[in-house]
C-alpha positions as CSV (number, residue, x, y, z in Angstrom):
1,M,4.2,-7.4,-29.6
2,P,2.2,-4.2,-30.0
3,A,4.2,-1.0,-29.8
4,A,2.5,0.0,-26.5
5,D,3.6,-3.3,-25.0
6,A,7.2,-2.7,-26.2
7,D,7.1,0.8,-24.6
8,V,5.9,-0.6,-21.3
9,L,8.6,-3.2,-21.2
10,A,11.2,-0.6,-22.1
11,E,9.9,1.4,-19.1
12,L,10.1,-1.7,-17.0
13,V,13.7,-2.3,-18.0
14,Q,14.5,1.3,-17.1
15,V,13.0,0.9,-13.7
16,E,15.0,-2.3,-13.1
17,S,18.2,-0.5,-14.2
18,E,17.5,2.2,-11.6
19,L,16.8,-0.4,-8.9
20,D,20.0,-2.2,-9.8
21,T,22.0,0.8,-8.8
22,R,21.1,-0.1,-5.2
23,W,22.5,-2.9,-3.1
24,P,21.5,-6.2,-4.6
25,E,19.6,-8.8,-2.7
26,T,22.9,-10.7,-2.1
27,K,24.0,-7.8,0.1
28,I,22.1,-6.9,3.3
29,E,22.5,-5.0,6.5
30,P,20.4,-6.4,9.3
31,S,18.2,-3.4,10.1
32,L,14.5,-2.5,9.8
33,T,15.3,1.2,10.2
34,R,15.4,2.1,6.5
35,I,12.3,0.1,5.4
36,S,10.4,1.4,8.4
37,A,11.2,5.0,7.6
38,L,10.2,4.4,3.9
39,T,6.9,2.8,4.7
40,H,6.1,5.5,7.3
41,L,6.6,8.1,4.6
42,L,4.2,6.1,2.4
43,G,1.6,6.1,5.2
44,D,2.4,2.7,6.6
45,P,0.4,0.8,3.9
46,Q,1.3,-2.6,5.5
47,V,-1.0,-1.9,8.5
48,T,-4.1,-1.5,6.4
49,Y,-4.7,-5.2,5.8
50,P,-4.1,-8.5,7.7
51,A,-1.1,-10.6,6.6
52,I,0.1,-14.2,6.5
53,Q,3.9,-14.4,6.5
54,I,6.0,-17.4,5.4
55,A,9.6,-18.2,6.4
56,G,11.8,-21.3,6.1
57,T,14.8,-22.6,4.1
58,N,12.8,-24.3,1.3
59,G,9.2,-24.5,0.2
60,K,8.4,-20.8,1.0
61,S,7.3,-19.9,-2.6
62,S,5.2,-23.1,-3.0
63,T,3.5,-22.6,0.3
64,T,2.9,-18.9,-0.4
65,R,1.2,-19.7,-3.7
66,M,-0.9,-22.4,-2.1
67,I,-2.1,-20.0,0.6
68,D,-2.8,-17.4,-2.0
69,A,-4.8,-19.9,-4.1
70,L,-6.9,-21.1,-1.1
71,L,-7.7,-17.6,0.0
72,T,-8.7,-16.5,-3.5
73,R,-10.9,-19.6,-4.0
74,L,-12.6,-18.8,-0.6
75,G,-13.5,-15.3,-1.9
76,L,-10.8,-12.9,-0.7
77,R,-8.8,-10.5,-2.7
78,T,-5.1,-11.3,-2.1
79,G,-1.8,-9.6,-2.5
80,R,1.2,-12.0,-2.9
81,F,4.9,-11.1,-2.4
82,T,7.5,-13.7,-3.3
83,S,11.2,-13.8,-4.2
84,P,13.2,-14.3,-6.2
85,H,11.4,-14.3,-9.6
86,L,11.9,-16.9,-12.3
87,Q,11.5,-14.8,-15.4
88,L,10.1,-11.3,-14.9
89,V,10.3,-9.1,-11.8
90,T,6.5,-8.5,-11.9
91,E,6.0,-12.1,-10.7
92,R,7.1,-10.9,-7.2
93,I,4.1,-8.7,-6.7
94,G,0.8,-10.6,-7.3
95,I,-2.7,-9.3,-7.0
96,D,-5.7,-11.6,-7.4
97,G,-3.4,-14.6,-7.9
98,A,-1.5,-13.1,-10.9
99,P,1.6,-11.0,-11.5
100,I,1.1,-7.3,-11.3
101,D,0.7,-5.6,-14.7
102,P,4.1,-4.3,-16.0
103,Q,2.6,-0.8,-16.4
104,R,1.2,-0.9,-12.9
105,Y,4.7,-2.0,-11.6
106,V,6.3,1.0,-13.2
107,E,3.6,3.3,-11.8
108,V,4.1,2.0,-8.3
109,Y,7.8,2.5,-8.6
110,R,7.4,6.1,-9.8
111,D,5.0,6.8,-6.9
112,V,7.5,5.4,-4.3
113,E,10.7,6.8,-6.0
114,P,10.6,10.3,-4.3
115,F,10.4,8.7,-0.9
116,L,13.3,6.4,-1.7
117,E,15.4,9.5,-2.3
118,M,14.2,11.0,1.0
119,V,15.3,8.0,3.0
120,D,18.6,7.7,1.0
121,A,19.4,11.3,2.0
122,N,19.2,10.5,5.7
123,S,20.8,7.1,5.7
124,E,24.4,5.9,5.6
125,V,23.2,3.0,3.5
126,R,20.8,3.7,0.6
127,I,17.5,1.8,0.5
128,T,18.4,-1.6,-0.9
129,K,16.7,-3.2,-3.9
130,F,14.8,-5.7,-1.8
131,E,13.6,-3.0,0.6
132,A,12.4,-0.9,-2.3
133,L,10.5,-4.0,-3.8
134,T,9.0,-4.7,-0.4
135,A,7.7,-1.2,0.0
136,M,6.3,-1.3,-3.6
137,A,4.4,-4.5,-2.8
138,Y,2.9,-3.1,0.4
139,A,1.9,0.1,-1.3
140,A,0.4,-1.8,-4.3
141,F,-1.6,-4.0,-1.9
142,A,-3.0,-1.0,0.0
143,D,-3.9,0.7,-3.3
144,A,-5.7,-2.3,-4.8
145,P,-7.0,-2.7,-2.0
146,V,-6.5,-6.3,-0.9
147,D,-8.3,-8.2,1.8
148,V,-5.1,-10.0,2.9
149,A,-1.4,-10.0,2.1
150,V,0.5,-13.3,1.7
151,V,4.2,-12.5,2.2
152,E,7.2,-14.7,1.7
153,T,10.4,-13.5,3.5
154,G,13.5,-13.0,1.5
155,L,16.3,-14.0,3.8
156,G,15.9,-15.0,7.5
157,G,13.1,-13.5,9.4
158,S,13.8,-11.0,12.2
159,W,15.7,-8.5,10.0
160,D,14.0,-9.3,6.7
161,A,12.5,-6.2,5.2
162,T,9.1,-7.9,4.9
163,S,9.0,-8.2,8.7
164,I,7.7,-4.7,9.4
165,I,4.3,-6.4,9.2
166,I,2.7,-8.0,12.2
167,P,1.3,-11.3,10.7
168,K,-2.0,-12.7,11.9
169,V,-0.5,-16.1,10.9
170,A,3.3,-16.9,10.8
171,V,4.3,-20.0,8.9
172,V,7.7,-21.5,9.4
173,G,8.6,-24.2,7.0
174,P,11.6,-26.6,7.3
175,V,14.7,-24.9,8.5
176,G,18.1,-25.9,7.1
177,I,21.4,-24.4,6.3
178,D,21.5,-21.9,3.4
179,H,22.8,-18.4,2.8
180,V,25.5,-19.0,5.3
181,E,27.3,-15.7,4.3
182,Y,24.3,-13.8,5.7
183,L,22.7,-16.2,8.3
184,G,25.8,-18.0,9.4
185,P,26.5,-21.8,9.5
186,D,24.8,-22.5,12.8
187,L,21.4,-24.2,12.3
188,L,20.0,-23.0,15.7
189,G,21.1,-19.4,14.9
190,I,19.4,-19.6,11.6
191,A,16.3,-21.0,13.3
192,A,16.3,-18.1,15.8
193,E,16.5,-15.6,12.9
194,K,13.6,-17.2,11.0
195,A,11.6,-17.4,14.3
196,G,11.5,-13.6,14.3
197,I,8.5,-13.6,12.1
198,I,6.4,-14.9,15.0
199,K,5.1,-11.9,16.8
200,A,2.8,-11.2,19.7
201,G,-0.7,-12.0,18.6
202,S,0.4,-14.3,15.8
203,V,-0.6,-17.9,15.4
204,A,2.5,-19.9,14.5
205,I,2.2,-22.8,12.0
206,L,5.3,-24.9,12.4
207,A,6.7,-27.6,10.1
208,E,8.3,-30.7,11.6
209,Q,11.9,-29.8,12.4
210,D,15.2,-30.9,13.8
211,P,14.6,-31.2,17.6
212,G,17.0,-28.3,18.3
213,V,15.2,-26.1,15.7
214,A,11.8,-27.0,17.1
215,R,12.9,-26.0,20.6
216,V,14.1,-22.6,19.3
217,L,10.8,-22.0,17.5
218,L,8.7,-23.0,20.5
219,E,10.8,-20.8,22.8
220,R,10.1,-17.9,20.5
221,C,6.3,-18.7,20.7
222,A,6.5,-18.8,24.5
223,E,8.4,-15.5,24.6
224,V,5.8,-13.6,22.6
225,D,2.8,-15.6,23.8
226,A,1.9,-16.8,20.3
227,T,-0.5,-19.7,19.8
228,V,1.1,-22.7,18.1
229,A,0.0,-25.4,15.7
230,R,2.6,-28.1,14.9
231,Q,2.8,-30.3,11.9
232,G,2.7,-33.9,12.8
233,L,0.7,-33.2,15.9
234,E,-2.2,-30.7,15.4
235,F,-2.2,-31.1,11.6
236,G,-0.4,-32.9,8.8
237,V,-0.6,-35.2,5.8
238,E,-2.8,-38.2,6.6
239,H,-2.3,-40.1,3.3
240,R,-0.8,-39.5,-0.2
241,D,-0.7,-41.6,-3.4
242,V,1.2,-40.8,-6.6
243,A,-1.2,-39.8,-9.4
244,V,-0.8,-38.8,-13.0
245,G,0.5,-35.2,-13.0
246,G,0.9,-35.1,-9.2
247,Q,-0.6,-36.8,-6.2
248,M,-3.8,-37.5,-4.3
249,V,-3.7,-36.5,-0.7
250,S,-5.7,-36.5,2.4
251,L,-4.8,-33.6,4.8
252,Q,-5.5,-33.5,8.5
253,G,-6.4,-29.9,9.1
254,L,-7.1,-28.1,12.3
255,G,-10.9,-28.5,11.7
256,G,-11.0,-32.0,10.3
257,V,-9.8,-34.3,7.5
258,Y,-9.9,-33.0,3.9
259,T,-10.0,-36.0,1.6
260,D,-9.6,-36.6,-2.2
261,I,-7.4,-33.5,-2.8
262,F,-5.5,-33.6,-6.1
263,L,-2.2,-31.7,-5.8
264,P,-0.7,-31.1,-9.3
265,L,2.8,-31.2,-7.8
266,H,5.3,-34.0,-7.2
267,G,7.0,-35.0,-3.9
268,A,6.2,-35.6,-0.3
269,H,7.6,-32.2,0.5
270,Q,4.8,-30.5,-1.6
271,A,2.2,-32.5,0.3
272,D,3.8,-31.2,3.5
273,N,3.7,-27.6,2.1
274,A,0.0,-28.1,1.3
275,A,-0.7,-29.2,4.9
276,R,0.9,-26.0,6.3
277,A,-0.9,-23.9,3.8
278,L,-4.3,-25.4,4.7
279,A,-3.6,-25.0,8.4
280,A,-2.6,-21.3,7.9
281,V,-5.8,-20.6,6.0
282,E,-7.9,-22.4,8.6
283,V,-6.4,-20.2,11.3
284,F,-7.0,-17.1,9.2
285,F,-10.7,-17.9,8.9
286,G,-11.0,-19.0,12.5
287,A,-11.6,-22.7,11.7
288,G,-10.9,-25.1,14.5
289,A,-12.2,-28.3,15.9
290,D,-15.2,-29.5,13.9
291,R,-15.1,-26.2,11.9
292,M,-13.8,-27.0,8.5
293,L,-13.3,-24.8,5.4
294,D,-15.5,-25.5,2.4
295,I,-13.9,-28.7,1.2
296,E,-15.0,-28.2,-2.4
297,A,-13.3,-24.8,-2.5
298,V,-10.2,-26.4,-1.0
299,R,-10.2,-29.1,-3.6
300,E,-10.6,-26.6,-6.4
301,A,-7.9,-24.4,-5.1
302,F,-5.3,-27.2,-4.9
303,A,-6.4,-28.8,-8.2
304,T,-5.9,-25.6,-10.2
305,L,-2.7,-24.6,-8.4
306,V,0.2,-23.3,-10.6
307,V,3.7,-23.3,-9.0
308,P,6.2,-22.5,-11.7
309,G,9.7,-23.9,-11.5
310,R,8.9,-26.7,-9.0
311,M,9.1,-30.0,-10.9
312,E,7.3,-28.3,-13.7
313,R,7.0,-30.2,-16.9
314,M,8.2,-28.4,-20.0
315,R,7.7,-31.2,-22.6
316,T,7.2,-34.9,-23.1
317,A,9.0,-37.6,-25.1
318,P,11.4,-37.3,-23.4
319,S,10.0,-35.7,-20.4
320,V,11.7,-32.5,-19.4
321,F,11.2,-30.9,-16.0
322,I,12.6,-27.8,-14.4
323,D,13.1,-27.4,-10.7
324,A,14.4,-24.4,-8.7
325,A,16.3,-26.5,-6.1
326,H,19.3,-24.4,-5.1
327,N,20.7,-25.9,-1.9
328,P,21.3,-29.4,-0.6
329,H,18.0,-29.6,1.3
330,G,16.0,-28.7,-1.8
331,A,18.1,-31.0,-4.0
332,A,17.4,-33.9,-1.6
333,A,13.7,-33.2,-1.8
334,L,13.9,-33.2,-5.6
335,A,15.9,-36.5,-5.6
336,A,13.3,-38.1,-3.3
337,A,10.5,-37.1,-5.5
338,L,12.3,-38.4,-8.6
339,D,13.1,-41.7,-6.9
340,G,9.7,-42.2,-5.4
341,E,7.4,-41.1,-8.1
342,F,9.1,-41.8,-11.5
343,D,10.6,-44.8,-13.1
344,F,12.9,-43.4,-15.8
345,R,15.0,-45.7,-17.9
346,R,17.6,-42.9,-18.0
347,L,17.5,-39.6,-16.3
348,V,19.8,-36.8,-17.3
349,G,20.4,-33.8,-15.0
350,V,21.2,-30.3,-16.4
351,V,22.7,-28.3,-13.6
352,G,23.7,-24.7,-13.4
353,V,24.5,-23.3,-9.9
354,M,25.6,-20.1,-8.1
355,A,29.2,-20.0,-7.1
356,D,28.4,-19.0,-3.5
357,K,26.2,-22.1,-2.9
358,D,27.1,-25.5,-1.3
359,V,27.7,-26.9,-4.8
360,A,29.2,-30.2,-3.6
361,G,26.2,-30.7,-1.3
362,I,23.7,-30.1,-4.2
363,L,25.6,-32.5,-6.5
364,T,25.9,-35.2,-3.8
365,A,22.1,-35.1,-3.2
366,L,21.4,-35.4,-6.9
367,E,24.0,-38.1,-7.8
368,P,21.9,-41.2,-6.9
369,V,19.1,-40.2,-9.3
370,F,20.9,-38.9,-12.3
371,T,22.4,-41.4,-14.8
372,D,24.3,-38.6,-16.5
373,L,25.0,-34.9,-15.8
374,V,25.3,-32.0,-18.1
375,V,26.9,-29.0,-16.3
376,T,26.2,-25.5,-17.6
377,T,25.7,-21.9,-16.5
378,N,22.9,-19.4,-16.3
379,S,22.3,-15.7,-16.9
380,S,23.4,-14.5,-13.4
381,P,26.8,-12.9,-12.9
382,R,27.0,-15.1,-9.8
383,A,26.8,-18.3,-11.8
384,M,29.7,-20.8,-11.3
385,D,31.9,-21.3,-14.4
386,P,30.9,-24.6,-16.0
387,D,34.4,-25.8,-16.1
388,L,34.8,-25.3,-12.4
389,L,31.5,-26.9,-11.8
390,A,32.6,-29.9,-14.0
391,G,35.6,-30.4,-11.8
392,L,33.4,-30.7,-8.7
393,A,30.9,-32.9,-10.5
394,I,33.6,-35.3,-11.7
395,D,34.7,-35.9,-8.1
396,I,31.1,-37.0,-7.3
397,F,29.7,-38.5,-10.5
398,G,32.9,-39.7,-12.2
399,D,34.4,-38.6,-15.4
400,E,32.3,-40.7,-17.7
401,R,28.9,-39.4,-16.4
402,V,29.7,-35.6,-16.8
403,V,29.4,-33.5,-19.9
404,V,30.2,-29.7,-20.1
405,A,27.9,-27.4,-22.2
406,P,28.6,-23.7,-21.5
407,R,25.3,-22.5,-22.9
408,L,22.0,-23.6,-21.3
409,D,20.2,-24.1,-24.6
410,D,23.1,-26.4,-25.8
411,A,23.0,-28.2,-22.5
412,I,19.3,-29.0,-22.8
413,E,19.9,-30.3,-26.4
414,V,22.8,-32.5,-25.2
415,A,20.7,-33.8,-22.3
416,V,17.7,-34.6,-24.5
417,G,20.1,-36.5,-26.8
418,L,21.5,-38.5,-23.9
419,A,18.1,-39.3,-22.5
420,E,17.1,-40.8,-25.9
421,E,20.2,-43.0,-26.2
422,T,19.9,-46.7,-25.6
423,D,22.5,-49.4,-25.2
424,D,20.5,-51.9,-27.2
425,P,19.3,-50.8,-30.7
426,N,16.1,-52.9,-30.1
427,E,15.4,-51.1,-26.9
428,P,12.6,-48.5,-27.1
429,V,13.7,-44.9,-26.6
430,A,10.7,-44.1,-24.4
431,G,11.3,-43.7,-20.7
432,G,14.1,-41.1,-20.8
433,G,13.9,-37.9,-18.8
434,V,15.7,-34.6,-18.2
435,V,15.6,-32.4,-15.1
436,I,17.0,-28.9,-15.3
437,T,17.9,-27.6,-11.8
438,G,20.5,-26.1,-9.5
439,S,19.3,-22.5,-9.2
440,V,16.2,-20.4,-9.4
441,V,17.9,-18.5,-12.3
442,T,18.6,-21.7,-14.2
443,A,15.0,-22.8,-13.9
444,G,13.8,-19.4,-15.0
445,D,16.1,-19.2,-17.9
446,A,15.0,-22.7,-19.0
447,R,11.3,-21.7,-18.6
448,T,11.9,-18.8,-21.0
449,L,13.7,-21.0,-23.5
450,F,10.6,-23.3,-23.6
451,G,8.4,-20.3,-24.3
452,K,6.5,-20.2,-21.0
453,E,4.9,-16.9,-19.9
454,P,5.7,-15.6,-16.4
455,A,3.2,-16.8,-13.8
């Protein structure tokens, strides 16, 4: 790369090392005090543009990118905040549908840095890394300036640093159990925390939920007098067919039916995400009964959508996909997509997970669709040791179906070899597949190995 690019990346690494001296995103204190103090010192940039906020256990990043794509295609300048990143931290702050330039990321950090120190000096707990990133995103959006911010929560909702915004539209996707060390093991308690993004004046776009979760969300809407649109009632997926490279869907929006939409993503869960994204954008533009968005713009937005790390194809012959499923709910959605939309002769899973996750739940969800499993690790210090992972996997898959490969690149090579094996020498080797999953970090590491640029 040119020397200037190398210098910029060196600056980016330096910024990341400074941010990494702060509490990591795996350690939180439920308070909006620090982030509120910080953004106030920055001039409260988050109040200078309207926002759409997205919470839920799974599907947040996909839905956020769909909303971003729709708004962009409909002529607005967008700011997008997502987490975690797959490959490079600049992915988290997007402007005009693309990651922020590394040089601009460094500049925003240096602008915010003195104010971080001011808040640190007056707090028992220093500004956390996620709080700093949130403030950087909100400042970058105001400086751009953007017409609308599309903001994915990190953990939960009420106490998430992103929740200093008052969203015009609050989207709550499916709620399940994850991050129990922070949110607890009680599903209704988790739902109540995620419901906190619904504020007075918001319109709530709600996914279909467990009945108890639905009740919690609706009670929150009543408490703050928020307008509600419910998936499966006011909007939803009318029809979907598997297609080459994704699916063709018809979506029942709040303003009418949007037909012949190609969605370049696999799985019924992605069609559901698309329905929520469409409803959110309809609400933002004031669409309603018999008032639809431009259907050609909607079709173009979905057809050109890029959602890295979500059943994303890395190569063919054999087909290799990566997927960032990292909890049982996400693993079950992945398994359903693989079972319903593909007919692999042999499908090999490459799995690297975080030690603090429900590993047995992830493996149990994946077991029915993988003929073989290669267990490995990823670049995170939180990654489970592959030998420990193998012990759990053998209990679920059986000894003969599990292989250990401590390095991810070796694991992929082993998996490709297994996918190409046949029991009959006369049997064609076509029809094998590999899916690399178990963690966002595993998916990101694999994406880098395959030479993909951050998106």
